[in-house]
Backbone as CSV, one residue per row, in Angstrom:
resi,resn,N_x,N_y,N_z,CA_x,CA_y,CA_z,C_x,C_y,C_z
1,MET,24.999,42.080,57.469,23.821,41.473,58.073,23.295,42.319,59.226
2,GLY,24.149,43.085,59.865,23.726,43.892,60.992,22.770,45.005,60.600
3,ALA,23.003,45.606,59.429,22.135,46.691,58.978,20.740,46.179,58.646
4,ILE,20.668,45.004,58.047,19.369,44.413,57.726,18.609,44.093,59.005
5,SER,19.304,43.563,59.982,18.681,43.222,61.258,18.148,44.468,61.958
6,LYS,18.914,45.535,61.938,18.470,46.777,62.574,17.276,47.375,61.834
7,THR,17.308,47.311,60.513,16.198,47.831,59.723,14.925,47.045,59.997
8,LEU,15.022,45.730,60.024,13.859,44.909,60.345,13.365,45.178,61.760
9,GLY,14.282,45.420,62.682,13.888,45.750,64.044,13.080,47.036,64.106
10,VAL,13.500,48.033,63.346,12.763,49.298,63.312,11.394,49.094,62.671
11,ILE,11.348,48.302,61.598,10.063,48.032,60.937,9.132,47.295,61.885
12,TYR,9.648,46.285,62.594,8.840,45.572,63.594,8.293,46.543,64.636
13,LEU,9.146,47.441,65.107,8.731,48.407,66.125,7.631,49.323,65.605
14,LEU,7.797,49.853,64.401,6.788,50.754,63.838,5.459,50.044,63.602
15,ILE,5.507,48.841,63.052,4.280,48.083,62.812,3.614,47.746,64.146
16,GLY,4.405,47.366,65.143,3.854,47.070,66.464,3.193,48.274,67.103
17,LEU,3.837,49.430,66.981,3.241,50.647,67.526,1.956,51.008,66.788
18,TYR,1.939,50.823,65.475,0.718,51.110,64.725,-0.411,50.176,65.157
19,LEU,-0.101,48.888,65.318,-1.137,47.935,65.725,-1.647,48.230,67.135
20,ALA,-0.745,48.647,68.031,-1.179,49.027,69.376,-2.075,50.255,69.308
21,ASN,-1.718,51.201,68.455,-2.535,52.400,68.289,-3.887,52.054,67.676
22,ALA,-3.913,51.116,66.743,-5.176,50.704,66.119,-6.093,50.044,67.146
23,SER,-5.506,49.336,68.093,-6.304,48.655,69.111,-6.868,49.623,70.146
24,PHE,-6.021,50.526,70.628,-6.426,51.401,71.721,-6.763,52.824,71.283
25,ASP,-6.470,53.180,70.038,-6.774,54.486,69.463,-6.210,55.640,70.302
26,PHE,-4.897,55.589,70.556,-4.226,56.655,71.286,-4.183,57.945,70.478
27,VAL,-3.807,57.815,69.202,-3.632,58.968,68.323,-4.449,58.728,67.062
28,SER,-5.191,59.739,66.629,-5.972,59.621,65.406,-5.067,59.856,64.203
29,LEU,-5.005,58.882,63.311,-4.169,58.984,62.124,-5.062,58.998,60.882
30,PRO,-5.268,60.149,60.265,-6.185,60.221,59.130,-5.710,59.454,57.903
31,ILE,-4.407,59.362,57.697,-3.889,58.660,56.521,-3.960,57.143,56.705
32,ALA,-4.074,56.695,57.919,-4.053,55.259,58.191,-5.250,54.541,57.577
33,GLY,-6.376,55.193,57.450,-7.558,54.554,56.883,-7.353,54.123,55.449
34,ALA,-6.587,54.890,54.706,-6.363,54.593,53.293,-5.422,53.416,53.090
35,ILE,-4.477,53.234,54.005,-3.484,52.183,53.821,-3.547,51.112,54.902
36,GLU,-4.644,51.068,55.624,-4.757,50.138,56.748,-4.629,48.679,56.313
37,GLY,-5.257,48.322,55.206,-5.174,46.945,54.718,-3.748,46.551,54.384
38,LEU,-3.009,47.467,53.774,-1.618,47.191,53.433,-0.771,47.026,54.692
39,ILE,-1.014,47.851,55.683,-0.251,47.754,56.925,-0.531,46.430,57.627
40,PHE,-1.793,45.995,57.645,-2.104,44.712,58.267,-1.494,43.549,57.485
41,LEU,-1.420,43.656,56.163,-0.780,42.625,55.354,0.707,42.546,55.661
42,ILE,1.372,43.696,55.734,2.794,43.726,56.077,3.020,43.159,57.475
43,ALA,2.148,43.512,58.415,2.271,42.994,59.781,2.140,41.477,59.797
44,ALA,1.187,40.939,59.036,0.993,39.496,58.990,2.220,38.803,58.412
45,VAL,2.775,39.364,57.341,3.965,38.772,56.722,5.141,38.805,57.691
46,LEU,5.320,39.921,58.391,6.428,40.019,59.347,6.277,39.039,60.497
47,VAL,5.063,38.842,60.969,4.837,37.880,62.058,5.128,36.459,61.575
48,ILE,4.710,36.142,60.362,4.977,34.808,59.816,6.474,34.595,59.635
49,ILE,7.168,35.589,59.100,8.620,35.475,58.916,9.333,35.292,60.241
50,SER,8.954,36.067,61.251,9.623,35.938,62.543,9.310,34.598,63.199
51,GLY,8.108,34.082,62.997,7.771,32.758,63.524,8.589,31.661,62.874
52,VAL,8.741,31.745,61.552,9.543,30.746,60.849,11.010,30.847,61.259
53,LYS,11.517,32.074,61.411,12.908,32.237,61.857,13.109,31.638,63.242
54,ASN,12.134,31.798,64.127,12.229,31.203,65.462,12.220,29.685,65.399
55,LEU,11.393,29.126,64.529,11.337,27.684,64.399,12.637,27.119,63.832
56,ILE,13.204,27.811,62.852,14.453,27.344,62.241,15.615,27.505,63.214
57,LYS,15.626,28.593,63.956,16.709,28.891,64.884,16.847,27.795,65.939
58,GLY,15.750,27.418,66.523,15.764,26.361,67.537,16.644,26.718,68.729
59,ASP,16.637,25.830,69.691,17.478,26.056,70.859,17.942,24.769,71.456
């Protein structure tokens, strides 16, 4: 379970950095235009999954 958690953490980090870059345009990424819709879809799914995990986890 630890490897899956670390992998998801890296994916969250990369998607977050891409979204921050898309907002502020720090670095121009020419390939991003072609796959931007897919990246936003993956980001949306990851946010929904993390929200559901937080709700189930509870405190």
